[in-house]
N, CA, C and O atoms as a Tinker XYZ file with bonds, in Angstrom:
   432  protein
     1  N      2.894000   15.843000   14.031000    73     2
     2  CA     3.975000   15.704000   13.090000    64     1     3
     3  C      3.430000   15.169000   11.764000    63     2     4     5
     4  O      2.616000   14.247000   11.736000    81     3
     5  N      3.886000   15.755000   10.700000    73     3     6
     6  CA     3.491000   15.303000    9.370000    64     5     7
     7  C      4.641000   14.525000    8.747000    63     6     8     9
     8  O      5.788000   14.972000    8.755000    81     7
     9  N      4.320000   13.370000    8.215000    73     7    10
    10  CA     5.308000   12.503000    7.578000    64     9    11
    11  C      5.303000   12.734000    6.067000    63    10    12    13
    12  O      4.312000   13.186000    5.493000    81    11
    13  N      6.403000   12.422000    5.456000    73    11    14
    14  CA     6.500000   12.435000    3.994000    64    13    15
    15  C      6.190000   11.015000    3.521000    63    14    16    17
    16  O      6.753000   10.055000    4.046000    81    15
    17  N      5.308000   10.872000    2.545000    73    15    18
    18  CA     4.941000    9.561000    2.017000    64    17    19
    19  C      5.827000    9.260000    0.812000    63    18    20    21
    20  O      5.832000    9.996000   -0.174000    81    19
    21  N      6.580000    8.159000    0.912000    73    19    22
    22  CA     7.489000    7.723000   -0.150000    64    21    23
    23  C      6.963000    6.388000   -0.679000    63    22    24    25
    24  O      6.780000    5.438000    0.083000    81    23
    25  N      6.727000    6.328000   -1.961000    73    23    26
    26  CA     6.221000    5.099000   -2.572000    64    25    27
    27  C      7.378000    4.439000   -3.313000    63    26    28    29
    28  O      7.942000    5.024000   -4.238000    81    27
    29  N      7.724000    3.236000   -2.912000    73    27    30
    30  CA     8.846000    2.534000   -3.533000    64    29    31
    31  C      8.509000    2.152000   -4.968000    63    30    32    33
    32  O      7.348000    2.153000   -5.378000    81    31
    33  N      9.544000    1.829000   -5.706000    73    31    34
    34  CA     9.363000    1.382000   -7.089000    64    33    35
    35  C      8.442000    0.167000   -7.133000    63    34    36    37
    36  O      7.564000    0.077000   -7.991000    81    35
    37  N      8.644000   -0.763000   -6.210000    73    35    38
    38  CA     7.802000   -1.975000   -6.165000    64    37    39
    39  C      6.334000   -1.616000   -5.980000    63    38    40    41
    40  O      5.472000   -2.144000   -6.683000    81    39
    41  N      6.045000   -0.724000   -5.042000    73    39    42
    42  CA     4.660000   -0.340000   -4.770000    64    41    43
    43  C      4.059000    0.406000   -5.964000    63    42    44    45
    44  O      2.881000    0.225000   -6.273000    81    43
    45  N      4.855000    1.241000   -6.637000    73    43    46
    46  CA     4.362000    1.939000   -7.834000    64    45    47
    47  C      4.005000    0.936000   -8.932000    63    46    48    49
    48  O      2.992000    1.085000   -9.614000    81    47
    49  N      4.845000   -0.082000   -9.094000    73    47    50
    50  CA     4.573000   -1.119000  -10.090000    64    49    51
    51  C      3.309000   -1.896000   -9.725000    63    50    52    53
    52  O      2.500000   -2.219000  -10.596000    81    51
    53  N      3.144000   -2.193000   -8.443000    73    51    54
    54  CA     1.930000   -2.883000   -7.986000    64    53    55
    55  C      0.694000   -2.065000   -8.344000    63    54    56    57
    56  O     -0.266000   -2.580000   -8.919000    81    55
    57  N      0.736000   -0.782000   -7.994000    73    55    58
    58  CA    -0.410000    0.092000   -8.229000    64    57    59
    59  C     -0.691000    0.236000   -9.727000    63    58    60    61
    60  O     -1.848000    0.244000  -10.147000    81    59
    61  N      0.347000    0.347000  -10.511000    73    59    62
    62  CA     0.175000    0.456000  -11.968000    64    61    63
    63  C     -0.473000   -0.808000  -12.529000    63    62    64    65
    64  O     -1.375000   -0.727000  -13.363000    81    63
    65  N     -0.021000   -1.966000  -12.078000    73    63    66
    66  CA    -0.581000   -3.242000  -12.553000    64    65    67
    67  C     -2.072000   -3.334000  -12.219000    63    66    68    69
    68  O     -2.872000   -3.745000  -13.059000    81    67
    69  N     -2.444000   -2.952000  -10.996000    73    67    70
    70  CA    -3.851000   -3.018000  -10.618000    64    69    71
    71  C     -4.684000   -1.979000  -11.367000    63    70    72    73
    72  O     -5.842000   -2.233000  -11.698000    81    71
    73  N     -4.101000   -0.817000  -11.633000    73    71    74
    74  CA    -4.807000    0.191000  -12.421000    64    73    75
    75  C     -5.075000   -0.321000  -13.836000    63    74    76    77
    76  O     -6.181000   -0.167000  -14.353000    81    75
    77  N     -4.070000   -0.926000  -14.458000    73    75    78
    78  CA    -4.251000   -1.441000  -15.819000    64    77    79
    79  C     -5.321000   -2.530000  -15.863000    63    78    80    81
    80  O     -6.101000   -2.597000  -16.813000    81    79
    81  N     -5.358000   -3.371000  -14.850000    73    79    82
    82  CA    -6.419000   -4.390000  -14.780000    64    81    83
    83  C     -7.785000   -3.735000  -14.639000    63    82    84    85
    84  O     -8.749000   -4.145000  -15.286000    81    83
    85  N     -7.862000   -2.714000  -13.789000    73    83    86
    86  CA    -9.131000   -2.008000  -13.607000    64    85    87
    87  C     -9.553000   -1.332000  -14.906000    63    86    88    89
    88  O    -10.736000   -1.324000  -15.249000    81    87
    89  N     -8.595000   -0.767000  -15.625000    73    87    90
    90  CA    -8.905000   -0.077000  -16.881000    64    89    91
    91  C     -9.434000   -1.044000  -17.932000    63    90    92    93
    92  O    -10.249000   -0.657000  -18.770000    81    91
    93  N     -8.984000   -2.295000  -17.902000    73    91    94
    94  CA    -9.501000   -3.298000  -18.845000    64    93    95
    95  C    -10.965000   -3.599000  -18.578000    63    94    96    97
    96  O    -11.757000   -3.748000  -19.509000    81    95
    97  N    -11.323000   -3.687000  -17.296000    73    95    98
    98  CA   -12.678000   -4.103000  -16.917000    64    97    99
    99  C    -13.651000   -2.938000  -16.766000    63    98   100   101
   100  O    -14.851000   -3.091000  -16.998000    81    99
   101  N    -13.136000   -1.787000  -16.381000    73    99   102
   102  CA   -14.014000   -0.628000  -16.166000    64   101   103
   103  C    -13.274000    0.647000  -16.559000    63   102   104   105
   104  O    -12.899000    1.441000  -15.696000    81   103
   105  N    -13.063000    0.843000  -17.865000    73   103   106
   106  CA   -12.252000    1.985000  -18.305000    64   105   107
   107  C    -12.799000    3.341000  -17.864000    63   106   108   109
   108  O    -12.031000    4.285000  -17.676000    81   107
   109  N    -14.088000    3.444000  -17.701000    73   107   110
   110  CA   -14.688000    4.722000  -17.305000    64   109   111
   111  C    -14.433000    5.112000  -15.858000    63   110   112   113
   112  O    -14.504000    6.291000  -15.511000    81   111
   113  N    -14.142000    4.148000  -15.026000    73   111   114
   114  CA   -13.961000    4.455000  -13.601000    64   113   115
   115  C    -12.547000    4.198000  -13.090000    63   114   116   117
   116  O    -12.252000    4.510000  -11.936000    81   115
   117  N    -11.678000    3.643000  -13.905000    73   115   118
   118  CA   -10.328000    3.299000  -13.449000    64   117   119
   119  C     -9.545000    4.523000  -12.981000    63   118   120   121
   120  O     -8.858000    4.458000  -11.961000    81   119
   121  N     -9.635000    5.627000  -13.703000    73   119   122
   122  CA    -8.894000    6.835000  -13.310000    64   121   123
   123  C     -9.398000    7.378000  -11.976000    63   122   124   125
   124  O     -8.605000    7.839000  -11.155000    81   123
   125  N    -10.711000    7.326000  -11.754000    73   123   126
   126  CA   -11.270000    7.776000  -10.469000    64   125   127
   127  C    -10.801000    6.871000   -9.342000    63   126   128   129
   128  O    -10.482000    7.345000   -8.252000    81   127
   129  N    -10.758000    5.562000   -9.603000    73   127   130
   130  CA   -10.269000    4.597000   -8.617000    64   129   131
   131  C     -8.823000    4.916000   -8.246000    63   130   132   133
   132  O     -8.468000    4.922000   -7.067000    81   131
   133  N     -7.993000    5.182000   -9.250000    73   131   134
   134  CA    -6.584000    5.496000   -9.005000    64   133   135
   135  C     -6.450000    6.783000   -8.194000    63   134   136   137
   136  O     -5.625000    6.850000   -7.282000    81   135
   137  N     -7.234000    7.790000   -8.505000    73   135   138
   138  CA    -7.199000    9.045000   -7.740000    64   137   139
   139  C     -7.552000    8.805000   -6.278000    63   138   140   141
   140  O     -6.894000    9.336000   -5.382000    81   139
   141  N     -8.592000    8.004000   -6.034000    73   139   142
   142  CA    -8.993000    7.700000   -4.648000    64   141   143
   143  C     -7.899000    6.920000   -3.924000    63   142   144   145
   144  O     -7.622000    7.167000   -2.750000    81   143
   145  N     -7.283000    5.984000   -4.631000    73   143   146
   146  CA    -6.223000    5.174000   -4.022000    64   145   147
   147  C     -5.033000    6.073000   -3.661000    63   146   148   149
   148  O     -4.493000    5.973000   -2.560000    81   147
   149  N     -4.624000    6.950000   -4.587000    73   147   150
   150  CA    -3.503000    7.845000   -4.322000    64   149   151
   151  C     -3.816000    8.817000   -3.185000    63   150   152   153
   152  O     -2.923000    9.160000   -2.409000    81   151
   153  N     -5.055000    9.260000   -3.074000    73   151   154
   154  CA    -5.465000   10.113000   -1.955000    64   153   155
   155  C     -5.346000    9.351000   -0.641000    63   154   156   157
   156  O     -4.887000    9.894000    0.364000    81   155
   157  N     -5.764000    8.085000   -0.659000    73   155   158
   158  CA    -5.646000    7.249000    0.543000    64   157   159
   159  C     -4.182000    7.091000    0.955000    63   158   160   161
   160  O     -3.864000    7.150000    2.143000    81   159
   161  N     -3.299000    6.891000   -0.008000    73   159   162
   162  CA    -1.871000    6.777000    0.304000    64   161   163
   163  C     -1.351000    8.083000    0.903000    63   162   164   165
   164  O     -0.547000    8.059000    1.835000    81   163
   165  N     -1.797000    9.204000    0.382000    73   163   166
   166  CA    -1.387000   10.502000    0.908000    64   165   167
   167  C     -1.833000   10.729000    2.340000    63   166   168   169
   168  O     -1.204000   11.490000    3.075000    81   167
   169  N     -2.918000   10.073000    2.741000    73   167   170
   170  CA    -3.426000   10.243000    4.113000    64   169   171
   171  C     -2.496000    9.620000    5.158000    63   170   172   173
   172  O     -2.643000    9.880000    6.352000    81   171
   173  N     -1.544000    8.803000    4.716000    73   171   174
   174  CA    -0.585000    8.205000    5.649000    64   173   175
   175  C      0.320000    9.267000    6.275000    63   174   176   177
   176  O      0.979000    9.000000    7.280000    81   175
   177  N      0.356000   10.459000    5.696000    73   175   178
   178  CA     1.214000   11.531000    6.208000    64   177   179
   179  C      0.806000   11.967000    7.610000    63   178   180   181
   180  O      1.628000   12.486000    8.365000    81   179
   181  N     -0.453000   11.760000    7.958000    73   179   182
   182  CA    -0.957000   12.166000    9.269000    64   181   183
   183  C     -1.184000   10.928000   10.130000    63   182   184   185
   184  O     -1.994000   10.068000    9.783000    81   183
   185  N     -0.480000   10.836000   11.234000    73   183   186
   186  CA    -0.607000    9.744000   12.215000    64   185   187
   187  C     -0.556000    8.345000   11.598000    63   186   188   189
   188  O     -1.487000    7.564000   11.796000    81   187
   189  N      0.484000    8.011000   10.871000    73   187   190
   190  CA     0.553000    6.671000   10.261000    64   189   191
   191  C      0.653000    5.551000   11.289000    63   190   192   193
   192  O      0.380000    4.392000   10.978000    81   191
   193  N      1.040000    5.892000   12.499000    73   191   194
   194  CA     1.141000    4.871000   13.545000    64   193   195
   195  C     -0.233000    4.386000   14.010000    63   194   196   197
   196  O     -0.325000    3.447000   14.800000    81   195
   197  N     -1.288000    5.016000   13.526000    73   195   198
   198  CA    -2.650000    4.583000   13.877000    64   197   199
   199  C     -3.015000    3.261000   13.214000    63   198   200   201
   200  O     -3.953000    2.589000   13.642000    81   199
   201  N     -2.282000    2.888000   12.175000    73   199   202
   202  CA    -2.573000    1.652000   11.458000    64   201   203
   203  C     -1.944000    0.469000   12.184000    63   202   204   205
   204  O     -0.862000    0.595000   12.757000    81   203
   205  N     -2.616000   -0.679000   12.162000    73   203   206
   206  CA    -2.105000   -1.846000   12.900000    64   205   207
   207  C     -0.889000   -2.486000   12.222000    63   206   208   209
   208  O     -0.620000   -2.283000   11.038000    81   207
   209  N     -0.179000   -3.257000   13.019000    73   207   210
   210  CA     0.925000   -4.035000   12.467000    64   209   211
   211  C      0.365000   -5.100000   11.526000    63   210   212   213
   212  O     -0.704000   -5.661000   11.770000    81   211
   213  N      1.091000   -5.365000   10.465000    73   211   214
   214  CA     0.681000   -6.370000    9.474000    64   213   215
   215  C      1.101000   -7.751000    9.951000    63   214   216   217
   216  O      2.035000   -7.871000   10.743000    81   215
   217  N      0.427000   -8.797000    9.482000    73   215   218
   218  CA     0.848000  -10.162000    9.809000    64   217   219
   219  C      2.300000  -10.428000    9.391000    63   218   220   221
   220  O      2.965000  -11.288000    9.968000    81   219
   221  N      2.784000   -9.697000    8.397000    73   219   222
   222  CA     4.155000   -9.855000    7.900000    64   221   223
   223  C      5.190000   -9.149000    8.774000    63   222   224   225
   224  O      6.379000   -9.182000    8.458000    81   223
   225  N      4.772000   -8.525000    9.841000    73   223   226
   226  CA     5.677000   -7.731000   10.672000    64   225   227
   227  C      6.908000   -8.511000   11.132000    63   226   228   229
   228  O      7.975000   -7.919000   11.296000    81   227
   229  N      6.792000   -9.791000   11.340000    73   227   230
   230  CA     7.917000  -10.582000   11.850000    64   229   231
   231  C      8.886000  -11.032000   10.752000    63   230   232   233
   232  O      9.872000  -11.704000   11.054000    81   231
   233  N      8.632000  -10.681000    9.492000    73   231   234
   234  CA     9.487000  -11.135000    8.395000    64   233   235
   235  C     10.747000  -10.297000    8.210000    63   234   236   237
   236  O     11.752000  -10.794000    7.702000    81   235
   237  N     10.701000   -9.043000    8.613000    73   235   238
   238  CA    11.834000   -8.136000    8.437000    64   237   239
   239  C     12.066000   -7.361000    9.727000    63   238   240   241
   240  O     11.231000   -7.376000   10.633000    81   239
   241  N     13.190000   -6.693000    9.800000    73   239   242
   242  CA    13.548000   -5.975000   11.022000    64   241   243
   243  C     12.643000   -4.769000   11.278000    63   242   244   245
   244  O     12.238000   -4.530000   12.416000    81   243
   245  N     12.326000   -4.012000   10.231000    73   243   246
   246  CA    11.465000   -2.831000   10.393000    64   245   247
   247  C     10.049000   -3.257000   10.763000    63   246   248   249
   248  O      9.610000   -4.353000   10.414000    81   247
   249  N      9.331000   -2.374000   11.480000    73   247   250
   250  CA     7.923000   -2.640000   11.779000    64   249   251
   251  C      7.120000   -2.454000   10.498000    63   250   252   253
   252  O      7.244000   -1.426000    9.831000    81   251
   253  N      6.314000   -3.422000   10.157000    73   251   254
   254  CA     5.473000   -3.353000    8.954000    64   253   255
   255  C      4.028000   -3.145000    9.391000    63   254   256   257
   256  O      3.471000   -3.930000   10.158000    81   255
   257  N      3.447000   -2.085000    8.891000    73   255   258
   258  CA     2.045000   -1.772000    9.174000    64   257   259
   259  C      1.222000   -2.000000    7.913000    63   258   260   261
   260  O      1.759000   -2.125000    6.812000    81   259
   261  N     -0.097000   -2.051000    8.103000    73   259   262
   262  CA    -0.976000   -2.270000    6.954000    64   261   263
   263  C     -2.178000   -1.356000    7.008000    63   262   264   265
   264  O     -2.623000   -0.928000    8.073000    81   263
   265  N     -2.683000   -1.074000    5.835000    73   263   266
   266  CA    -3.919000   -0.328000    5.681000    64   265   267
   267  C     -4.700000   -1.005000    4.565000    63   266   268   269
   268  O     -4.116000   -1.625000    3.677000    81   267
   269  N     -5.999000   -0.886000    4.614000    73   267   270
   270  CA    -6.853000   -1.471000    3.587000    64   269   271
   271  C     -7.484000   -0.373000    2.744000    63   270   272   273
   272  O     -7.832000    0.695000    3.248000    81   271
   273  N     -7.626000   -0.654000    1.457000    73   271   274
   274  CA    -8.302000    0.257000    0.546000    64   273   275
   275  C     -9.338000   -0.555000   -0.226000    63   274   276   277
   276  O     -9.031000   -1.625000   -0.753000    81   275
   277  N    -10.548000   -0.049000   -0.289000    73   275   278
   278  CA   -11.603000   -0.731000   -1.028000    64   277   279
   279  C    -12.446000   -1.606000   -0.118000    63   278   280   281
   280  O    -12.280000   -1.621000    1.102000    81   279
   281  N    -13.349000   -2.328000   -0.747000    73   279   282
   282  CA   -14.290000   -3.152000    0.001000    64   281   283
   283  C    -14.376000   -4.552000   -0.585000    63   282   284   285
   284  O    -14.159000   -4.757000   -1.779000    81   283
   285  N    -14.689000   -5.489000    0.256000    73   283   286
   286  CA   -14.946000   -6.885000   -0.115000    64   285   287
   287  C    -13.917000   -7.446000   -1.084000    63   286   288   289
   288  O    -12.718000   -7.423000   -0.804000    81   287
   289  N    -14.377000   -7.945000   -2.216000    73   287   290
   290  CA   -13.505000   -8.606000   -3.188000    64   289   291
   291  C    -12.495000   -7.627000   -3.787000    63   290   292   293
   292  O    -11.385000   -8.029000   -4.135000    81   291
   293  N    -12.855000   -6.371000   -3.910000    73   291   294
   294  CA   -11.971000   -5.369000   -4.493000    64   293   295
   295  C    -11.043000   -4.710000   -3.495000    63   294   296   297
   296  O    -10.521000   -3.627000   -3.761000    81   295
   297  N    -10.830000   -5.331000   -2.371000    73   295   298
   298  CA   -10.028000   -4.737000   -1.299000    64   297   299
   299  C     -8.536000   -4.995000   -1.517000    63   298   300   301
   300  O     -8.134000   -6.064000   -1.977000    81   299
   301  N     -7.738000   -4.001000   -1.180000    73   299   302
   302  CA    -6.284000   -4.088000   -1.288000    64   301   303
   303  C     -5.656000   -3.835000    0.066000    63   302   304   305
   304  O     -6.214000   -3.128000    0.905000    81   303
   305  N     -4.488000   -4.423000    0.266000    73   303   306
   306  CA    -3.696000   -4.181000    1.469000    64   305   307
   307  C     -2.456000   -3.408000    1.079000    63   306   308   309
   308  O     -1.749000   -3.774000    0.140000    81   307
   309  N     -2.202000   -2.348000    1.800000    73   307   310
   310  CA    -1.011000   -1.536000    1.592000    64   309   311
   311  C     -0.085000   -1.819000    2.765000    63   310   312   313
   312  O     -0.458000   -1.634000    3.923000    81   311
   313  N      1.126000   -2.270000    2.456000    73   311   314
   314  CA     2.114000   -2.582000    3.485000    64   313   315
   315  C      3.167000   -1.479000    3.486000    63   314   316   317
   316  O      3.717000   -1.132000    2.441000    81   315
   317  N      3.441000   -0.934000    4.667000    73   315   318
   318  CA     4.376000    0.179000    4.757000    64   317   319
   319  C      5.128000    0.156000    6.075000    63   318   320   321
   320  O      4.759000   -0.555000    7.010000    81   319
   321  N      6.178000    0.941000    6.131000    73   319   322
   322  CA     6.973000    1.074000    7.347000    64   321   323
   323  C      7.224000    2.556000    7.607000    63   322   324   325
   324  O      7.072000    3.395000    6.719000    81   323
   325  N      7.606000    2.854000    8.825000    73   323   326
   326  CA     7.953000    4.226000    9.197000    64   325   327
   327  C      9.455000    4.282000    9.416000    63   326   328   329
   328  O     10.038000    3.425000   10.081000    81   327
   329  N     10.061000    5.298000    8.849000    73   327   330
   330  CA    11.496000    5.481000    9.040000    64   329   331
   331  C     11.750000    6.982000    9.170000    63   330   332   333
   332  O     11.545000    7.750000    8.229000    81   331
   333  N     12.201000    7.378000   10.359000    73   331   334
   334  CA    12.404000    8.796000   10.666000    64   333   335
   335  C     11.100000    9.547000   10.405000    63   334   336   337
   336  O     10.088000    9.282000   11.054000    81   335
   337  N     11.123000   10.483000    9.459000    73   335   338
   338  CA     9.920000   11.262000    9.158000    64   337   339
   339  C      9.251000   10.819000    7.867000    63   338   340   341
   340  O      8.469000   11.561000    7.273000    81   339
   341  N      9.568000    9.595000    7.439000    73   339   342
   342  CA     9.014000    9.061000    6.194000    64   341   343
   343  C      8.092000    7.872000    6.446000    63   342   344   345
   344  O      8.350000    7.034000    7.310000    81   343
   345  N      7.033000    7.821000    5.684000    73   343   346
   346  CA     6.209000    6.624000    5.560000    64   345   347
   347  C      6.632000    6.007000    4.240000    63   346   348   349
   348  O      6.488000    6.630000    3.189000    81   347
   349  N      7.154000    4.786000    4.285000    73   347   350
   350  CA     7.642000    4.146000    3.068000    64   349   351
   351  C      6.665000    3.041000    2.678000    63   350   352   353
   352  O      6.571000    2.014000    3.349000    81   351
   353  N      5.944000    3.267000    1.589000    73   351   354
   354  CA     4.991000    2.278000    1.078000    64   353   355
   355  C      5.801000    1.230000    0.327000    63   354   356   357
   356  O      6.454000    1.533000   -0.671000    81   355
   357  N      5.751000   -0.005000    0.816000    73   355   358
   358  CA     6.586000   -1.075000    0.302000    64   357   359
   359  C      5.911000   -1.940000   -0.755000    63   358   360   361
   360  O      6.533000   -2.344000   -1.737000    81   359
   361  N      4.632000   -2.217000   -0.538000    73   359   362
   362  CA     3.977000   -3.221000   -1.376000    64   361   363
   363  C      2.472000   -3.030000   -1.294000    63   362   364   365
   364  O      1.927000   -2.701000   -0.241000    81   363
   365  N      1.812000   -3.242000   -2.429000    73   363   366
   366  CA     0.352000   -3.196000   -2.497000    64   365   367
   367  C     -0.092000   -4.528000   -3.076000    63   366   368   369
   368  O      0.404000   -4.955000   -4.118000    81   367
   369  N     -1.025000   -5.182000   -2.400000    73   367   370
   370  CA    -1.478000   -6.493000   -2.873000    64   369   371
   371  C     -2.973000   -6.630000   -2.644000    63   370   372   373
   372  O     -3.556000   -5.936000   -1.811000    81   371
   373  N     -3.577000   -7.531000   -3.390000    73   371   374
   374  CA    -5.002000   -7.813000   -3.215000    64   373   375
   375  C     -5.234000   -8.317000   -1.800000    63   374   376   377
   376  O     -4.402000   -9.034000   -1.244000    81   375
   377  N     -6.340000   -7.950000   -1.235000    73   375   378
   378  CA    -6.668000   -8.376000    0.116000    64   377   379
   379  C     -6.871000   -9.874000    0.234000    63   378   380   381
   380  O     -6.751000  -10.428000    1.326000    81   379
   381  N     -7.175000  -10.537000   -0.870000    73   379   382
   382  CA    -7.437000  -11.977000   -0.843000    64   381   383
   383  C     -6.167000  -12.812000   -1.007000    63   382   384   385
   384  O     -6.216000  -14.038000   -0.909000    81   383
   385  N     -5.034000  -12.161000   -1.256000    73   383   386
   386  CA    -3.790000  -12.900000   -1.460000    64   385   387
   387  C     -3.224000  -13.394000   -0.129000    63   386   388   389
   388  O     -3.545000  -12.863000    0.935000    81   387
   389  N     -2.380000  -14.418000   -0.210000    73   387   390
   390  CA    -1.671000  -14.897000    0.977000    64   389   391
   391  C     -0.753000  -13.805000    1.501000    63   390   392   393
   392  O     -0.600000  -12.750000    0.886000    81   391
   393  N     -0.144000  -14.079000    2.652000    73   391   394
   394  CA     0.797000  -13.124000    3.232000    64   393   395
   395  C      1.934000  -12.837000    2.252000    63   394   396   397
   396  O      2.309000  -13.677000    1.434000    81   395
   397  N      2.462000  -11.632000    2.365000    73   395   398
   398  CA     3.627000  -11.255000    1.568000    64   397   399
   399  C      4.854000  -11.990000    2.101000    63   398   400   401
   400  O      4.869000  -12.453000    3.241000    81   399
   401  N      5.869000  -12.089000    1.268000    73   399   402
   402  CA     7.135000  -12.693000    1.675000    64   401   403
   403  C      8.127000  -11.585000    2.022000    63   402   404   405
   404  O      7.866000  -10.409000    1.768000    81   403
   405  N      9.255000  -11.962000    2.600000    73   403   406
   406  CA    10.293000  -10.982000    2.897000    64   405   407
   407  C     10.770000  -10.300000    1.616000    63   406   408   409
   408  O     11.106000   -9.116000    1.631000    81   407
   409  N     10.800000  -11.045000    0.508000    73   407   410
   410  CA    11.218000  -10.471000   -0.772000    64   409   411
   411  C     10.232000   -9.409000   -1.249000    63   410   412   413
   412  O     10.631000   -8.426000   -1.874000    81   411
   413  N      8.947000   -9.603000   -0.957000    73   411   414
   414  CA     7.941000   -8.601000   -1.315000    64   413   415
   415  C      8.149000   -7.303000   -0.556000    63   414   416   417
   416  O      7.738000   -6.234000   -1.007000    81   415
   417  N      8.789000   -7.405000    0.592000    73   415   418
   418  CA     8.978000   -6.253000    1.478000    64   417   419
   419  C     10.400000   -5.729000    1.430000    63   418   420   421
   420  O     10.880000   -5.144000    2.401000    81   419
   421  N     11.066000   -5.927000    0.333000    73   419   422
   422  CA    12.450000   -5.505000    0.174000    64   421   423
   423  C     12.563000   -4.012000    0.467000    63   422   424   425
   424  O     12.055000   -3.179000   -0.284000    81   423
   425  N     13.223000   -3.693000    1.550000    73   423   426
   426  CA    13.338000   -2.304000    1.982000    64   425   427
   427  C     14.414000   -1.570000    1.186000    63   426   428   429
   428  O     15.476000   -2.121000    0.897000    81   427
   429  N     14.121000   -0.321000    0.840000    73   427   430
   430  CA    15.112000    0.477000    0.092000    64   429   431
   431  C     16.287000    0.878000    0.980000    63   430   432
   432  O     17.209000    1.549000    0.517000    81   431
């Protein structure tokens, strides 16, 4: 089964903010980074249940899963849920940040 990947407004804003930061520090590679990140998000369409539950799973009723993008200090966590045939990307945060709050995971 193939899922449709839906990126919430919050997650789009997160990704845009991180892209702008990357563009400040490495303007030559920021667009390539964004393309790779968006490709990674698109890969959730196939078997999204393969990703583990996030530590934030107990904060909301829906099951919250996580995926990582990047390496070491530049690593990001993508928090998402499955609903029917949709993968809903809720929030993108730096891997070094504390756990997300229920407000960060505001479901549409």
